TITORTOR-43082 format. One record per residue (C-alpha): y, x, z. Coordinates in steps of 0.001 Angstrom, whole numbers. Each point is the difference from the previous one (the first is absolute). Last residue first. Example, Ala and Ser with C-alpha at 12.3 -4.5 7.8 and 13.67 -1.06 7.14 Angstrom:
// residues 2
<site><yy>-1060</yy><xx>13670</xx><zz>7140</zz></site>
<site><yy>-3440</yy><xx>-1370</xx><zz>660</zz></site>
***
This chain:
// residues 308
<site><yy>-2786</yy><xx>-13384</xx><zz>24973</zz></site>
<site><yy>377</yy><xx>3743</xx><zz>-597</zz></site>
<site><yy>-953</yy><xx>-163</xx><zz>-3659</zz></site>
<site><yy>2632</yy><xx>-2704</xx><zz>-582</zz></site>
<site><yy>2605</yy><xx>2210</xx><zz>1683</zz></site>
<site><yy>-803</yy><xx>2824</xx><zz>-2438</zz></site>
<site><yy>497</yy><xx>-2413</xx><zz>-2921</zz></site>
<site><yy>3426</yy><xx>-1011</xx><zz>1321</zz></site>
<site><yy>988</yy><xx>3675</xx><zz>383</zz></site>
<site><yy>-1146</yy><xx>723</xx><zz>-3575</zz></site>
<site><yy>2109</yy><xx>-2930</xx><zz>-1240</zz></site>
<site><yy>3126</yy><xx>1364</xx><zz>1647</zz></site>
<site><yy>-793</yy><xx>3458</xx><zz>-1393</zz></site>
<site><yy>-127</yy><xx>-997</xx><zz>-3661</zz></site>
<site><yy>3627</yy><xx>-719</xx><zz>-889</zz></site>
<site><yy>1247</yy><xx>2933</xx><zz>2051</zz></site>
<site><yy>-2737</yy><xx>2134</xx><zz>-1571</zz></site>
<site><yy>1340</yy><xx>-799</xx><zz>-3460</zz></site>
<site><yy>3516</yy><xx>1155</xx><zz>891</zz></site>
<site><yy>-1379</yy><xx>3188</xx><zz>1589</zz></site>
<site><yy>-1990</yy><xx>626</xx><zz>-3182</zz></site>
<site><yy>3207</yy><xx>-163</xx><zz>-2037</zz></site>
<site><yy>1700</yy><xx>2394</xx><zz>2423</zz></site>
<site><yy>-2753</yy><xx>2623</xx><zz>-393</zz></site>
<site><yy>-14</yy><xx>-430</xx><zz>-3767</zz></site>
<site><yy>3729</yy><xx>663</xx><zz>-159</zz></site>
<site><yy>-119</yy><xx>2821</xx><zz>2561</zz></site>
<site><yy>-2570</yy><xx>2234</xx><zz>-1657</zz></site>
<site><yy>484</yy><xx>2685</xx><zz>2662</zz></site>
<site><yy>-3567</yy><xx>1258</xx><zz>-572</zz></site>
<site><yy>-947</yy><xx>-416</xx><zz>3668</zz></site>
<site><yy>1496</yy><xx>-3511</xx><zz>-13</zz></site>
<site><yy>-1774</yy><xx>-805</xx><zz>-3282</zz></site>
<site><yy>-3371</yy><xx>920</xx><zz>1501</zz></site>
<site><yy>566</yy><xx>-1907</xx><zz>3246</zz></site>
<site><yy>1164</yy><xx>-3086</xx><zz>-1920</zz></site>
<site><yy>-3064</yy><xx>202</xx><zz>-2239</zz></site>
<site><yy>-2357</yy><xx>-135</xx><zz>2982</zz></site>
<site><yy>2112</yy><xx>-2763</xx><zz>1550</zz></site>
<site><yy>-362</yy><xx>-2012</xx><zz>-3215</zz></site>
<site><yy>-3798</yy><xx>299</xx><zz>12</zz></site>
<site><yy>-143</yy><xx>-1014</xx><zz>3663</zz></site>
<site><yy>2220</yy><xx>-3016</xx><zz>-679</zz></site>
<site><yy>-2252</yy><xx>-1043</xx><zz>-2866</zz></site>
<site><yy>-3026</yy><xx>146</xx><zz>2320</zz></site>
<site><yy>1877</yy><xx>-1949</xx><zz>2693</zz></site>
<site><yy>1044</yy><xx>-2640</xx><zz>-2530</zz></site>
<site><yy>-3670</yy><xx>-341</xx><zz>-1063</zz></site>
<site><yy>-1215</yy><xx>-972</xx><zz>3457</zz></site>
<site><yy>-1932</yy><xx>2683</xx><zz>1889</zz></site>
<site><yy>-3699</yy><xx>-786</xx><zz>668</zz></site>
<site><yy>-367</yy><xx>656</xx><zz>3723</zz></site>
<site><yy>-1333</yy><xx>3409</xx><zz>1001</zz></site>
<site><yy>3252</yy><xx>1306</xx><zz>1503</zz></site>
<site><yy>342</yy><xx>-3186</xx><zz>2053</zz></site>
<site><yy>-3261</yy><xx>770</xx><zz>1835</zz></site>
<site><yy>1649</yy><xx>3041</xx><zz>1630</zz></site>
<site><yy>-1369</yy><xx>3442</xx><zz>833</zz></site>
<site><yy>2956</yy><xx>2019</xx><zz>1240</zz></site>
<site><yy>2220</yy><xx>2086</xx><zz>-2241</zz></site>
<site><yy>791</yy><xx>3725</xx><zz>343</zz></site>
<site><yy>-884</yy><xx>1052</xx><zz>-3540</zz></site>
<site><yy>-3388</yy><xx>1426</xx><zz>1064</zz></site>
<site><yy>-635</yy><xx>-3176</xx><zz>2010</zz></site>
<site><yy>439</yy><xx>-2162</xx><zz>-3089</zz></site>
<site><yy>-2232</yy><xx>2208</xx><zz>-2158</zz></site>
<site><yy>-2676</yy><xx>4</xx><zz>2725</zz></site>
<site><yy>173</yy><xx>-3803</xx><zz>12</zz></site>
<site><yy>-520</yy><xx>-117</xx><zz>-3759</zz></site>
<site><yy>-2981</yy><xx>2363</xx><zz>154</zz></site>
<site><yy>-1497</yy><xx>-2179</xx><zz>2755</zz></site>
<site><yy>344</yy><xx>-3038</xx><zz>-2263</zz></site>
<site><yy>-2049</yy><xx>1877</xx><zz>-2558</zz></site>
<site><yy>853</yy><xx>1535</xx><zz>-3347</zz></site>
<site><yy>-1593</yy><xx>-477</xx><zz>-3419</zz></site>
<site><yy>1331</yy><xx>2220</xx><zz>-2768</zz></site>
<site><yy>1933</yy><xx>-1757</xx><zz>-2771</zz></site>
<site><yy>833</yy><xx>3254</xx><zz>-1793</zz></site>
<site><yy>2062</yy><xx>1391</xx><zz>2889</zz></site>
<site><yy>3257</yy><xx>-1871</xx><zz>-643</zz></site>
<site><yy>-1916</yy><xx>-3272</xx><zz>-453</zz></site>
<site><yy>-1274</yy><xx>200</xx><zz>3622</zz></site>
<site><yy>-2664</yy><xx>-2409</xx><zz>1179</zz></site>
<site><yy>-666</yy><xx>-2237</xx><zz>2984</zz></site>
<site><yy>-3392</yy><xx>-1651</xx><zz>-197</zz></site>
<site><yy>-1651</yy><xx>-3393</xx><zz>272</zz></site>
<site><yy>-3384</yy><xx>-1519</xx><zz>-795</zz></site>
<site><yy>-1974</yy><xx>-3200</xx><zz>520</zz></site>
<site><yy>2595</yy><xx>-2759</xx><zz>295</zz></site>
<site><yy>2513</yy><xx>1899</xx><zz>-2100</zz></site>
<site><yy>2691</yy><xx>2623</xx><zz>555</zz></site>
<site><yy>1713</yy><xx>2847</xx><zz>-1840</zz></site>
<site><yy>2911</yy><xx>1522</xx><zz>1936</zz></site>
<site><yy>2639</yy><xx>2174</xx><zz>-1645</zz></site>
<site><yy>2129</yy><xx>3034</xx><zz>947</zz></site>
<site><yy>3693</yy><xx>860</xx><zz>471</zz></site>
<site><yy>531</yy><xx>3464</xx><zz>1501</zz></site>
<site><yy>3010</yy><xx>1063</xx><zz>2060</zz></site>
<site><yy>-186</yy><xx>-2896</xx><zz>2430</zz></site>
<site><yy>-3048</yy><xx>-2131</xx><zz>-847</zz></site>
<site><yy>921</yy><xx>-3186</xx><zz>-1890</zz></site>
<site><yy>-3497</yy><xx>-1221</xx><zz>-768</zz></site>
<site><yy>-113</yy><xx>-1955</xx><zz>-3257</zz></site>
<site><yy>-2600</yy><xx>-2572</xx><zz>-875</zz></site>
<site><yy>-3005</yy><xx>-269</xx><zz>-2317</zz></site>
<site><yy>-2075</yy><xx>-3170</xx><zz>254</zz></site>
<site><yy>-3641</yy><xx>-797</xx><zz>-610</zz></site>
<site><yy>-2270</yy><xx>-2720</xx><zz>-1356</zz></site>
<site><yy>1833</yy><xx>-369</xx><zz>-3348</zz></site>
<site><yy>-434</yy><xx>-3594</xx><zz>-1143</zz></site>
<site><yy>-1551</yy><xx>-34</xx><zz>-3452</zz></site>
<site><yy>866</yy><xx>-2799</xx><zz>-2441</zz></site>
<site><yy>-748</yy><xx>2554</xx><zz>-2719</zz></site>
<site><yy>3251</yy><xx>266</xx><zz>-1931</zz></site>
<site><yy>2528</yy><xx>-1580</xx><zz>2395</zz></site>
<site><yy>-1594</yy><xx>1213</xx><zz>3241</zz></site>
<site><yy>-767</yy><xx>3483</xx><zz>-1257</zz></site>
<site><yy>3530</yy><xx>339</xx><zz>-1380</zz></site>
<site><yy>1739</yy><xx>-1198</xx><zz>3164</zz></site>
<site><yy>-1906</yy><xx>2424</xx><zz>2253</zz></site>
<site><yy>389</yy><xx>2886</xx><zz>-2441</zz></site>
<site><yy>3760</yy><xx>-638</xx><zz>-246</zz></site>
<site><yy>477</yy><xx>165</xx><zz>3784</zz></site>
<site><yy>-2418</yy><xx>2898</xx><zz>387</zz></site>
<site><yy>1872</yy><xx>2060</xx><zz>-2611</zz></site>
<site><yy>3276</yy><xx>-906</xx><zz>1701</zz></site>
<site><yy>-1364</yy><xx>1198</xx><zz>3345</zz></site>
<site><yy>-1371</yy><xx>3199</xx><zz>-1562</zz></site>
<site><yy>3317</yy><xx>782</xx><zz>-1707</zz></site>
<site><yy>1771</yy><xx>-725</xx><zz>3294</zz></site>
<site><yy>-2314</yy><xx>2418</xx><zz>1813</zz></site>
<site><yy>796</yy><xx>2757</xx><zz>-2498</zz></site>
<site><yy>3715</yy><xx>-643</xx><zz>577</zz></site>
<site><yy>-409</yy><xx>-54</xx><zz>3798</zz></site>
<site><yy>-2078</yy><xx>3184</xx><zz>252</zz></site>
<site><yy>2152</yy><xx>2136</xx><zz>-2333</zz></site>
<site><yy>-533</yy><xx>325</xx><zz>-3727</zz></site>
<site><yy>-2009</yy><xx>1535</xx><zz>-2822</zz></site>
<site><yy>-1635</yy><xx>-1801</xx><zz>-2953</zz></site>
<site><yy>2892</yy><xx>1301</xx><zz>-2186</zz></site>
<site><yy>165</yy><xx>-3160</xx><zz>-2128</zz></site>
<site><yy>-580</yy><xx>-2760</xx><zz>2576</zz></site>
<site><yy>1931</yy><xx>2208</xx><zz>2442</zz></site>
<site><yy>3135</yy><xx>-264</xx><zz>-2155</zz></site>
<site><yy>127</yy><xx>-3795</xx><zz>-179</zz></site>
<site><yy>-1009</yy><xx>-71</xx><zz>3678</zz></site>
<site><yy>3140</yy><xx>1957</xx><zz>842</zz></site>
<site><yy>-331</yy><xx>1520</xx><zz>3478</zz></site>
<site><yy>-1590</yy><xx>3264</xx><zz>-1181</zz></site>
<site><yy>2876</yy><xx>327</xx><zz>-2497</zz></site>
<site><yy>2306</yy><xx>711</xx><zz>2951</zz></site>
<site><yy>-1454</yy><xx>3524</xx><zz>353</zz></site>
<site><yy>-956</yy><xx>693</xx><zz>3601</zz></site>
<site><yy>-3752</yy><xx>600</xx><zz>-370</zz></site>
<site><yy>188</yy><xx>2550</xx><zz>-2799</zz></site>
<site><yy>-3260</yy><xx>1983</xx><zz>190</zz></site>
<site><yy>-2038</yy><xx>-2469</xx><zz>2071</zz></site>
<site><yy>652</yy><xx>-2937</xx><zz>-2311</zz></site>
<site><yy>-2687</yy><xx>-2255</xx><zz>1390</zz></site>
<site><yy>-2594</yy><xx>-1440</xx><zz>-2340</zz></site>
<site><yy>-660</yy><xx>-2481</xx><zz>-2791</zz></site>
<site><yy>-2713</yy><xx>1492</xx><zz>-2202</zz></site>
<site><yy>-790</yy><xx>-3022</xx><zz>-2216</zz></site>
<site><yy>-3772</yy><xx>727</xx><zz>202</zz></site>
<site><yy>79</yy><xx>1594</xx><zz>3448</zz></site>
<site><yy>2729</yy><xx>-1700</xx><zz>2050</zz></site>
<site><yy>344</yy><xx>-3426</xx><zz>-1597</zz></site>
<site><yy>-3486</yy><xx>-519</xx><zz>-1422</zz></site>
<site><yy>-2021</yy><xx>1685</xx><zz>2719</zz></site>
<site><yy>1923</yy><xx>-1782</xx><zz>2772</zz></site>
<site><yy>-439</yy><xx>-3391</xx><zz>-1682</zz></site>
<site><yy>-3687</yy><xx>723</xx><zz>-626</zz></site>
<site><yy>-554</yy><xx>1056</xx><zz>3617</zz></site>
<site><yy>1550</yy><xx>-3216</xx><zz>1304</zz></site>
<site><yy>-2261</yy><xx>-2030</xx><zz>-2288</zz></site>
<site><yy>-2926</yy><xx>2007</xx><zz>1393</zz></site>
<site><yy>990</yy><xx>-1037</xx><zz>3513</zz></site>
<site><yy>265</yy><xx>-3615</xx><zz>-1146</zz></site>
<site><yy>-3464</yy><xx>-156</xx><zz>-1557</zz></site>
<site><yy>41</yy><xx>53</xx><zz>-3793</zz></site>
<site><yy>-590</yy><xx>-2885</xx><zz>-2412</zz></site>
<site><yy>3683</yy><xx>-600</xx><zz>-767</zz></site>
<site><yy>501</yy><xx>3669</xx><zz>-940</zz></site>
<site><yy>-2759</yy><xx>-3</xx><zz>-2638</zz></site>
<site><yy>2415</yy><xx>517</xx><zz>-2905</zz></site>
<site><yy>1458</yy><xx>3117</xx><zz>1696</zz></site>
<site><yy>2023</yy><xx>1880</xx><zz>-2619</zz></site>
<site><yy>964</yy><xx>-3185</xx><zz>-1857</zz></site>
<site><yy>1231</yy><xx>-1622</xx><zz>3223</zz></site>
<site><yy>1929</yy><xx>3158</xx><zz>950</zz></site>
<site><yy>1633</yy><xx>241</xx><zz>-3433</zz></site>
<site><yy>1172</yy><xx>-3600</xx><zz>232</zz></site>
<site><yy>1380</yy><xx>723</xx><zz>3490</zz></site>
<site><yy>2029</yy><xx>2952</xx><zz>-1270</zz></site>
<site><yy>1225</yy><xx>-2060</xx><zz>-2954</zz></site>
<site><yy>1172</yy><xx>-2721</xx><zz>2389</zz></site>
<site><yy>1722</yy><xx>2667</xx><zz>2075</zz></site>
<site><yy>1797</yy><xx>1468</xx><zz>-3010</zz></site>
<site><yy>1063</yy><xx>-3482</xx><zz>-1122</zz></site>
<site><yy>1990</yy><xx>-525</xx><zz>3173</zz></site>
<site><yy>2160</yy><xx>3042</xx><zz>-749</zz></site>
<site><yy>373</yy><xx>-1010</xx><zz>-3645</zz></site>
<site><yy>1336</yy><xx>-3399</xx><zz>1098</zz></site>
<site><yy>2364</yy><xx>1666</xx><zz>2488</zz></site>
<site><yy>1397</yy><xx>2048</xx><zz>-2860</zz></site>
<site><yy>-404</yy><xx>3749</xx><zz>-479</zz></site>
<site><yy>2995</yy><xx>1593</xx><zz>-1741</zz></site>
<site><yy>2037</yy><xx>1631</xx><zz>2718</zz></site>
<site><yy>-1966</yy><xx>3031</xx><zz>1089</zz></site>
<site><yy>2687</yy><xx>1492</xx><zz>2264</zz></site>
<site><yy>-1819</yy><xx>-1451</xx><zz>3001</zz></site>
<site><yy>1928</yy><xx>-2083</xx><zz>2503</zz></site>
<site><yy>-1476</yy><xx>-3065</xx><zz>-1697</zz></site>
<site><yy>-3366</yy><xx>981</xx><zz>1469</zz></site>
<site><yy>1022</yy><xx>-1658</xx><zz>3276</zz></site>
<site><yy>632</yy><xx>-3155</xx><zz>-2036</zz></site>
<site><yy>-3548</yy><xx>143</xx><zz>-1361</zz></site>
<site><yy>-1425</yy><xx>245</xx><zz>3517</zz></site>
<site><yy>1805</yy><xx>-3185</xx><zz>1028</zz></site>
<site><yy>-954</yy><xx>-1975</xx><zz>-3085</zz></site>
<site><yy>-3723</yy><xx>816</xx><zz>168</zz></site>
<site><yy>-73</yy><xx>-317</xx><zz>3778</zz></site>
<site><yy>1147</yy><xx>-3624</xx><zz>-138</zz></site>
<site><yy>320</yy><xx>-799</xx><zz>3691</zz></site>
<site><yy>3795</yy><xx>-131</xx><zz>-261</zz></site>
<site><yy>145</yy><xx>-2967</xx><zz>-2432</zz></site>
<site><yy>3670</yy><xx>-1057</xx><zz>245</zz></site>
<site><yy>630</yy><xx>3569</xx><zz>1179</zz></site>
<site><yy>-1093</yy><xx>1241</xx><zz>-3446</zz></site>
<site><yy>2905</yy><xx>-1848</xx><zz>-1610</zz></site>
<site><yy>2360</yy><xx>1563</xx><zz>2544</zz></site>
<site><yy>-1472</yy><xx>3387</xx><zz>-916</zz></site>
<site><yy>623</yy><xx>-752</xx><zz>-3656</zz></site>
<site><yy>3698</yy><xx>-670</xx><zz>674</zz></site>
<site><yy>362</yy><xx>3144</xx><zz>2127</zz></site>
<site><yy>-1754</yy><xx>2103</xx><zz>-2647</zz></site>
<site><yy>2162</yy><xx>-1556</xx><zz>-2732</zz></site>
<site><yy>3215</yy><xx>759</xx><zz>1872</zz></site>
<site><yy>-1035</yy><xx>3631</xx><zz>548</zz></site>
<site><yy>-1081</yy><xx>473</xx><zz>-3624</zz></site>
<site><yy>3188</yy><xx>-1550</xx><zz>-1302</zz></site>
<site><yy>2125</yy><xx>2218</xx><zz>2253</zz></site>
<site><yy>-1952</yy><xx>3134</xx><zz>-962</zz></site>
<site><yy>323</yy><xx>-623</xx><zz>-3728</zz></site>
<site><yy>3640</yy><xx>-1148</xx><zz>141</zz></site>
<site><yy>2150</yy><xx>2953</xx><zz>-1075</zz></site>
<site><yy>-2469</yy><xx>2800</xx><zz>-794</zz></site>
<site><yy>-2468</yy><xx>-2037</xx><zz>-2047</zz></site>
<site><yy>2746</yy><xx>-2209</xx><zz>-1382</zz></site>
<site><yy>1875</yy><xx>3036</xx><zz>-1306</zz></site>
<site><yy>-3088</yy><xx>1633</xx><zz>-1461</zz></site>
<site><yy>-1125</yy><xx>-3173</xx><zz>-1786</zz></site>
<site><yy>3449</yy><xx>-769</xx><zz>-1393</zz></site>
<site><yy>320</yy><xx>3496</xx><zz>-1458</zz></site>
<site><yy>-3616</yy><xx>-18</xx><zz>-1243</zz></site>
<site><yy>383</yy><xx>-3266</xx><zz>-1913</zz></site>
<site><yy>-3580</yy><xx>-1284</xx><zz>-258</zz></site>
<site><yy>-125</yy><xx>-1819</xx><zz>3331</zz></site>
<site><yy>-3658</yy><xx>-387</xx><zz>1023</zz></site>
<site><yy>425</yy><xx>2684</xx><zz>2696</zz></site>
<site><yy>2382</yy><xx>-2305</xx><zz>1865</zz></site>
<site><yy>-2724</yy><xx>-2649</xx><zz>2</zz></site>
<site><yy>-2559</yy><xx>2264</xx><zz>1687</zz></site>
<site><yy>2689</yy><xx>1263</xx><zz>2381</zz></site>
<site><yy>104</yy><xx>-3519</xx><zz>1439</zz></site>
<site><yy>-3482</yy><xx>577</xx><zz>1508</zz></site>
<site><yy>-2218</yy><xx>-3050</xx><zz>-412</zz></site>
<site><yy>-1500</yy><xx>-1355</xx><zz>3206</zz></site>
<site><yy>616</yy><xx>-3676</xx><zz>-636</zz></site>
<site><yy>1451</yy><xx>-670</xx><zz>-3442</zz></site>
<site><yy>3637</yy><xx>1018</xx><zz>-747</zz></site>
<site><yy>2093</yy><xx>-3088</xx><zz>-779</zz></site>
<site><yy>1451</yy><xx>-659</xx><zz>3461</zz></site>
<site><yy>953</yy><xx>3665</xx><zz>456</zz></site>
<site><yy>1743</yy><xx>-28</xx><zz>-3403</zz></site>
<site><yy>1944</yy><xx>-3161</xx><zz>894</zz></site>
<site><yy>1263</yy><xx>1556</xx><zz>3242</zz></site>
<site><yy>1001</yy><xx>3138</xx><zz>-1906</zz></site>
<site><yy>1889</yy><xx>-2168</xx><zz>-2520</zz></site>
<site><yy>1891</yy><xx>-1813</xx><zz>2768</zz></site>
<site><yy>960</yy><xx>3312</xx><zz>1592</zz></site>
<site><yy>1221</yy><xx>1258</xx><zz>-3399</zz></site>
<site><yy>2157</yy><xx>-3099</xx><zz>-502</zz></site>
<site><yy>1581</yy><xx>404</xx><zz>3423</zz></site>
<site><yy>522</yy><xx>3720</xx><zz>-533</zz></site>
<site><yy>1815</yy><xx>-419</xx><zz>-3345</zz></site>
<site><yy>-753</yy><xx>2979</xx><zz>-2227</zz></site>
<site><yy>-2262</yy><xx>-1745</xx><zz>-2496</zz></site>
<site><yy>-1874</yy><xx>1563</xx><zz>-2946</zz></site>
<site><yy>-2612</yy><xx>1807</xx><zz>2111</zz></site>
<site><yy>-903</yy><xx>-3189</xx><zz>1871</zz></site>
<site><yy>-464</yy><xx>-1808</xx><zz>-3309</zz></site>
<site><yy>-2270</yy><xx>2804</xx><zz>-1214</zz></site>
<site><yy>-2084</yy><xx>-440</xx><zz>3158</zz></site>
<site><yy>-94</yy><xx>-3761</xx><zz>-575</zz></site>
<site><yy>-1270</yy><xx>580</xx><zz>-3532</zz></site>
<site><yy>-2733</yy><xx>2291</xx><zz>1376</zz></site>
<site><yy>-1001</yy><xx>-2754</xx><zz>2449</zz></site>
<site><yy>-299</yy><xx>-2600</xx><zz>-2752</zz></site>
<site><yy>-1903</yy><xx>2360</xx><zz>-2282</zz></site>
<site><yy>-2555</yy><xx>819</xx><zz>2707</zz></site>
<site><yy>-400</yy><xx>-3702</xx><zz>847</zz></site>
<site><yy>-686</yy><xx>-820</xx><zz>-3661</zz></site>
<site><yy>-2431</yy><xx>2906</xx><zz>-235</zz></site>
<site><yy>-1806</yy><xx>-1356</xx><zz>3062</zz></site>
<site><yy>-158</yy><xx>-3495</xx><zz>-1531</zz></site>
<site><yy>-1505</yy><xx>1372</xx><zz>-3195</zz></site>
<site><yy>-2654</yy><xx>1907</xx><zz>1954</zz></site>
***
């Protein structure tokens, strides 16, 4: 906590220094230093809001708030690209487009660990269950007990794409609810192994169906597709094929392959891009386009790997 306060103070002092100088070269150097100092994922507006002088705070907010936020998003996205299969980092950065600026990446991770802790306490006999019953417990916990579900009433609000928001509202779109489930599984798997030396006998993977992202639970003895948007309901392979045909696609094995994390993040960003385009929110739209340029080359490489 002491280190964080020290970093906060250092960044606030740099913001004051920016305010006091008029020279463009000096200001550019200060902005670069600020971006370097801000921890991964933190919104620069958080530090602007720490400034006590209201005149300085308002001027910095209007003058450099957007620029700092854009530069920090690009910088953090480059950091993420060094570890592009980290779904926790990638999904958190998508949530950075939210106006809720005060949740840190550490707090974001902590929410999933707390979710897993609650699950283990709720089902103390989980390790002794058959795999199909383990699947049922996960579905019951996430979609009944915790009440994660599709946002049928306001499907196209951008908040449905922000995992930070969906963790609170419990409502989202298929891909965001699926990402929550995938992250829950990821932490559950690690936690059970580290605490109980228990190797989880199943996997949960994404299925990148056009228009409706779903999940696939599989083990040696049991498997099922399921839909987080519709309360975790089981669906069949035939249901998936019918969905494809209804949208004008052909049945294709590639559709059912586990999508790499960059492709999931790309899908989340494209969803937001479509929303911001319709809303004429040009700044956010252009920022997402910059991020997608960074990401798309990697997505194409991953697609080629699947085709080999």
